[in-house]
N, C-alpha and C positions, 0 to 999 in steps of 0.2 A: 424453224419452227421445233418446239420442244413436245414430244408425246407425254402425257400424264400418266401414270400407272393407273392400270385398272381400265383404261379405254380404248384398248386394243380391239376389243369387240365391237365397239363403235365404228373404228376404221374398216373394219373388216366387212361389216354390214352395209356400210355407205359405199365401199368400192365394189362390193358384190352387186349391189343394186345398180349402181351407175354403168358397170361394165355390161351387165345382163340387159339393161335397157338402152345401151349404146348412148348414153348421155353425152354431150360434148364436154361438158365440165361438171366437178362436184366441188362443194366446199365442206370445210370442217375447221372449225375454231378461226374463222376468218381468212383462211388460206383458199385460195381457188388452185384446183389441179386439173389439167386437161388428162385425157385417156393416155396420151403419149408420155405424160409425166409420171404414170404409176410405176413403170419399171425403175425408173431413176430415182424418184422421191419416195413413193409408197413403200417400196421393197427395203430401201436403204434406212428408213426410219421404223417401219414396223419390224423389218428383220432384225436389226441390230436390238430394238427395245426388247425382243423375245429374248436374246441371248444376254441380256445385260442382267448383271448379278443384283441383288437385293441387298442394300445395306441396313446396319442395324444400330439401335438407340438403346442405351442401358435403361432399365426399367425404374432407376432412382432419378432420374433426371426430371426437372419441372413438368408439371402436368401441361403447362403451356407449351413447352418445348416438344413434350411427347405427342400432342394433339397437331402441331404443326409438321412434326416429321412425318406424321402419317400422309400427310398431303404430298410429300416428297417420295413416298413409297417405302418408308423405313419400318422395320419389322422391331418390336420391342422385345427385348431379350435380357438375360443378366449378364452382363460383362464382369471379367475378373481384372485384378489388378494386374497392370500391363497391357491391358487392352483398351483403355481409355474410356470415353463416354459414347463416342460413335465410332463405328467399325463398317468399314465396307465387307463386301461379300469377299471369300477367298477367290484369288486368282493365283494359279500355280503355287499353291498352298500359303499364301501371302495376302496380308491386308493391309489397308492404310488406316490408321488409328488417330483420333482427335481427342485430346482432353479438353473439355471447355470449363472455363471458370467464369463466376459471375460476382454474387456477393461474398462468396468464399475466397476471392482471389487474394486480398490482404491477409485474411486469417492464414490461410494455407502458406503464405509466404514468410509471415512474421511470429505465427504463433506455434500451430502444431507442425509446421513445415511439411506437411502432406504432400505438397505439389513435387517436392523433390523425390520422394519415394515413388509416387506414380510416374512422373517422366523418367526416372532411372529405370523403372520396370518396363516401360514401354521400350526404351532404346536397347535393352537387353534381351527383349522378347524375339526369338528367332523368326517367328511367324509374320512380325510386322516389317513391311516393306519400307514405309516411311511414316511418321508420326507429327504431329503438329501441336502447338498450344495456342488455344484462341479464347480471349476474354469477350463476353459479350456485355462490356461496359467500355465507355471511351476513356481516353487517358486523363481527360478533365475530370470526368466522374470518379475515377480512382483517386486523384489528387484530393477531390473535395471529400472522399470518404476518410482520407488519411486526417485531413484537417479538422474533419468534426468529430473525430474520437476523442474520448474522455481525456486521453493524454495524446493529444496531436503528434504524428510522426513527419519527421522534416522530409522535404520534398528530396534531397540529395540521396536519403537512405533508400527511397523507392528507385531512384535512378540506378543506384549499384546493386540492388536485388535484380531488377529487371535486366541489367548488364550481365549478372551473373546468369541469368536464364539463357540469355543469347549465346554466352560463351560455352554453355552446355549443349547447344546446337537447338534451344527451343525459345528464339525470340518471340514474344507474346504479338499476336495479331489481335488489335482491338476493334471489334465490330460492334456497336451498340444497338443494332437493330435485329431481332431476332429472325425475320423473313431473310435480311441480307446475309445473316449467318449462315442458315440453311442452304441458301443460293452458293455461298462460298465452299460449304462442306461438300454439296453436290458436284461442284466444279473439281473440287481437289479429287474426288473419288473417279469421278469420270476421266480426268487427264490421265490418270493411271491405267484406266479400265481399257481406254481406246486401242484396241489391237486391230490396227488397220488392215492388216493382211487377213486376219480372220473374217472381218466384216466384209472384205472384199470376196472371200471365199464364199461366204454365205450368200451374198447378193448374187453371185455368179451361179451357185448352186440352185438356186430357187427361180422359178418361172411361173408366169400368170397364165391361167387359161380362163375361159369363160365360166365353165361350170365348177372348176376346182381352182380358187386362184392361186393357191401355192403349191408348188409340185416339185419334187425332186427328180433329175434326169434319171431314167431307168426304172421308175417307180410307178406304177399304174395308179389310176384315180382310186381305185379300190383299195390298194395298198397304203395310199396317201390317207385315206379316211381310216384305216386301221392304225396308221401311226399316230395320228392326231387323236383318235380315240384312247389308244394306250397311253400316250404320254400328256395329253391334255392340252397342248399348245406345240407352236413351234419352238419355242425356247426348250420345252421338254424333249423335241425330238433331236434339236441340235445339241443339247447337253447329254443325250443318252450315250452310253457305251456300247461297243458292238455286240457284248454279251446281252445287253439289255435289248437291242434292237432285233435280237434273235429270238425274243420271245413272243414278236409278233407274228401272227399265222401268215405264211407266204413269203416272209423274209429269210433268205438263206444265209450262209456265213458270207459269201462273195457280196451280196447287196449290202449286208450289215456293214462290211468294211469300207465298201464305196461310198455308203452315205457318211460314214465316221470320217473318212480322208477329206470327203468334199468339205466340211465345216470345220475340221481341226487341223 
């Protein structure tokens, strides 16, 4: 089951109510949970979602793509040459980047050749961990576009140019459905983001209580409330540095270091 961005509050509200009222089960988006499932399922999904980083989309993308990307939790920003059109949030200073092509695929190959500049810039960017080229048109659509030009381009020319892209390390992925494309982008980003060890540490560090659902070991309910008030969410607490944790009243250097080590 996938958690949508912005729905964490719904999960917490339903879980709080279910635990407080000692309901045997509760439902969310068609899935049924028992109270015994909360520790294993609720925390793994909610806890990981809180520390999951937020991806970005370039503001020059199509309005339709920008609107769709917001459903996937993307932030609209200005990306530079070498950062592609879609960028994951930084993890250990690096990102996953994607260059998307659509109607501009053929012109960028045969006319301004801008695609080569873009891909080379991504490949040389030291902050890019991995990068991909995805075209949101099918192979058949690309061929029809070439044949319908004022001066039709031969099929073998397309094959040779796409072959060159593959030899550069960027074999184009053709996905002609925008939502399928966003699902693929999300998968590529998540596959690199899944830090199993950190997820386990966070799951083990957080426990559930009736009055205060999420709690760190050695941290009182009052301090837990202050942490959430200071950082706004569990994600904020988990991503805080020891220095930032020290800004919370009642958190000493030892406790700050213990919280940081628990989730990092």
